[in-house]
C-alpha positions in Angstrom: 48.6 11.5 -58.8 46.8 8.3 -57.8 46.6 9.3 -54.1 44.1 12.2 -54.7 41.2 10.1 -56.0 41.7 7.6 -53.1 41.8 10.4 -50.5 38.6 11.9 -52.0 36.9 8.5 -52.0 37.8 8.0 -48.3 36.5 11.4 -47.4 33.2 10.7 -49.2 32.8 7.3 -47.5 33.5 8.8 -44.0 31.0 11.5 -44.7 28.4 9.0 -45.7 28.9 6.9 -42.6 28.7 9.9 -40.4 25.5 11.0 -42.1 23.8 7.6 -41.7 24.9 7.4 -38.0 23.5 10.8 -37.3 20.2 10.0 -39.1 19.9 6.8 -37.1 20.4 8.5 -33.8 17.8 11.2 -34.6 15.2 8.6 -35.4 15.7 6.5 -32.2 16.2 9.1 -29.5 13.3 8.6 -27.0 11.2 11.4 -25.9 11.5 12.4 -22.3 8.6 12.7 -19.9 8.5 14.4 -16.6 5.7 12.1 -15.3 6.6 9.5 -12.8 4.9 6.3 -13.8 2.8 4.4 -11.3 3.9 0.9 -10.5 2.9 -2.0 -12.6 2.8 -5.7 -12.1 2.0 -8.4 -14.6 1.0 -11.7 -13.0 3.1 -14.6 -14.1 0.2 -17.0 -13.8 -3.5 -17.0 -14.3 -5.2 -14.5 -12.0 -6.9 -16.2 -9.1 -8.1 -14.5 -5.9 -7.9 -16.0 -2.5 -9.7 -15.0 0.7 -8.0 -12.4 2.9 -7.9 -14.6 6.0 -6.6 -18.1 6.9 -8.7 -21.2 7.5 -8.4 -20.8 11.3 -10.0 -17.3 11.1 -13.3 -18.0 9.3 -15.6 -15.0 9.8 -18.9 -15.4 11.6 -20.6 -12.4 10.0 -20.6 -11.0 6.4 -22.2 -7.9 4.9 -22.3 -8.7 1.1 -21.9 -6.6 -2.0 -24.8 -4.6 -3.2 -26.7 -4.1 0.0 -28.5 -0.8 0.0 -29.7 -0.4 3.6 -26.4 1.1 4.9 -25.1 2.2 1.5 -26.6 4.4 -1.1 -28.4 2.8 -4.1 -28.2 1.9 -6.9 -24.7 0.4 -6.5 -24.9 0.0 -2.7 -22.1 -1.6 -0.8 -19.0 -1.9 -3.0 -17.2 -4.6 -1.1 -17.6 -7.4 1.4 -17.4 -6.8 5.2 -16.0 -9.9 6.9 -16.7 -9.9 10.7 -15.2 -11.7 13.7 -15.9 -11.6 17.5 -12.1 -11.1 18.0 -9.1 -9.6 16.1 -8.4 -11.7 13.1 -5.2 -11.7 11.0 -5.8 -10.3 7.5 -3.6 -11.7 4.7 -2.8 -10.8 1.1 -5.3 -12.4 -1.2 -3.3 -12.3 -4.5 0.3 -11.4 -5.4 0.9 -7.8 -6.4 2.5 -4.5 -5.6 1.5 -2.0 -2.9 0.0 0.8 -4.9 -1.2 3.0 -2.1 -1.2 3.3 1.7 -3.5 5.8 3.4 -4.2 6.3 7.1 -7.5 6.8 8.8 -8.7 6.7 12.4 -11.2 4.2 13.8 -14.0 6.2 15.6 -14.6 3.4 18.1 -11.2 3.0 19.6 -9.0 5.7 18.0 -6.7 3.1 16.4 -5.0 3.9 13.1 -6.6 2.1 10.1 -4.3 1.6 7.1 -6.1 1.5 3.7 -4.0 -0.5 1.3 -4.4 -0.9 -2.4 -2.5 -3.8 -3.8 -2.3 -3.9 -7.6 -2.1 -7.1 -9.7 -2.0 -6.4 -13.4 -5.2 -4.5 -14.3 -6.9 -5.6 -11.0 -6.6 -4.3 -7.5 -7.7 -5.3 -4.0 -8.3 -2.9 -1.2 -7.8 -3.8 2.5 -8.4 -2.0 5.7 -6.2 -3.2 8.6 -4.7 -2.1 11.9 -1.1 -2.8 13.1 0.2 -2.8 9.5 3.7 -1.8 10.6 3.8 -4.2 13.5 3.7 -7.1 11.0 5.4 -5.1 8.2 7.8 -2.5 9.6 9.5 -1.7 6.3 6.6 -1.9 4.0 6.4 0.9 1.5 4.6 1.8 -1.8 5.9 -0.2 -4.8 6.8 -3.2 -2.6 6.0 -6.6 -4.0 3.9 -8.7 -1.7 2.9 -12.4 -2.0 -0.5 -14.0 -1.2 -0.7 -15.3 2.3 1.5 -12.5 3.8 -0.1 -11.1 7.0 -0.9 -7.4 6.6 -2.4 -6.7 10.0 -5.6 -7.2 12.1 -9.2 -6.6 11.5 -10.5 -3.3 12.8 -12.9 -2.7 15.7 -16.5 -2.6 14.6 -18.2 -1.3 17.7 -17.3 0.4 21.0 -19.7 -1.9 22.9 -18.3 -5.3 22.2 -15.3 -7.2 20.8 -16.5 -7.6 17.2 -14.1 -6.6 14.5 -14.3 -6.4 10.7 -12.5 -5.7 7.4 -14.0 -3.9 4.4 -12.5 -5.9 1.5 -13.1 -4.8 -2.1 -11.9 -5.9 -5.5 -12.1 -4.3 -9.0 -10.3 -2.9 -12.0 -7.8 -0.2 -11.1 -7.2 3.0 -12.9 -4.7 5.8 -12.3 -6.3 8.8 -10.6 -3.8 11.4 -11.9 -4.4 13.5 -8.8 -8.2 13.7 -9.1 -10.0 13.4 -5.7 -12.5 10.7 -5.1 -16.1 11.4 -4.3 -15.2 12.0 -0.6 -12.5 14.5 -1.7 -9.6 12.3 -0.9 -6.8 12.1 -3.4 -5.8 8.6 -4.1 -3.3 7.1 -6.6 -6.0 4.8 -8.1 -9.7 4.8 -8.8 -11.6 1.5 -8.8 -14.3 0.0 -11.0 -15.6 -2.3 -8.3 -16.5 -5.9 -9.3 -18.1 -8.9 -7.9 -15.0 -11.1 -7.0 -16.7 -14.5 -7.2 -15.8 -15.2 -10.8 -12.1 -14.5 -10.0 -11.6 -16.8 -7.0 -9.8 -20.1 -7.3 -12.3 -22.9 -7.2 -11.3 -24.1 -3.6 -11.5 -20.5 -2.3 -14.9 -19.9 -3.9 -16.2 -23.1 -2.3 -14.8 -22.0 1.1 -16.5 -18.6 0.7 -19.9 -20.0 -0.2 -19.7 -22.4 2.8 -18.9 -19.5 5.1 -21.7 -17.4 3.6 -24.2 -20.2 4.2 -23.3 -20.1 7.9 -22.5 -16.5 8.4 -24.8 -14.2 10.3 -26.4 -11.2 8.5 -29.7 -9.6 9.6 -30.9 -8.8 6.0 -30.0 -12.0 4.3 -33.5 -12.6 3.1 -33.3 -9.3 1.1 -29.7 -9.8 -0.1 -29.3 -13.6 -0.3 -26.1 -13.7 -2.4 -22.5 -12.7 -2.0 -23.1 -10.2 -4.9 -26.5 -8.5 -5.1 -28.3 -6.0 -7.2 -25.9 -3.9 -9.2 -23.0 -6.4 -8.6 -25.0 -9.5 -9.3 -23.5 -11.6 -12.2 
């Protein structure tokens, strides 16, 4: 006679535990998404840019941001062109992950140009180099790269001489979600281009300003700063 109430009590307790467990699972089950997330990287230290070349490869020419002679106004040139009378090694300017690699062809010598986007938190840096896989045979999208790593060489700037260059640009990165850029090319990221000078480490900014003071540029009187016009300040 005493066993029945105990059995009923045990059954009720087990039912209550099962109900609570099921309720808990239904509230915590994550929703599934078919979208593959783009890579993210959160810098472990304060964000500080470096220059994309070593001290022994100081450029002799620079086309600054915001020039509107070779690029359409009002924004004008969205990056900095560093120029050398030889092939210079191009290095990673700030730690990050490889967000995109696209190929193009240099019209002056037919060499393959690799357009790299390296993402560091909400910021991104774009590089254009040759011989990427000579220096980095196994490099792929989503790889982590550290500042100072050699990416490749600067690209040929003319078919008549030995001058080379890199178009180097910096800004806030945004996922493209498959939308083509103004040139009709589908990239993984869009950029909100920025003047990089506030983001350089102090020694690297001093080095850049010294280089700019000595660098050749035929329209320097019209565009006297590293960042001009739309990109000034």
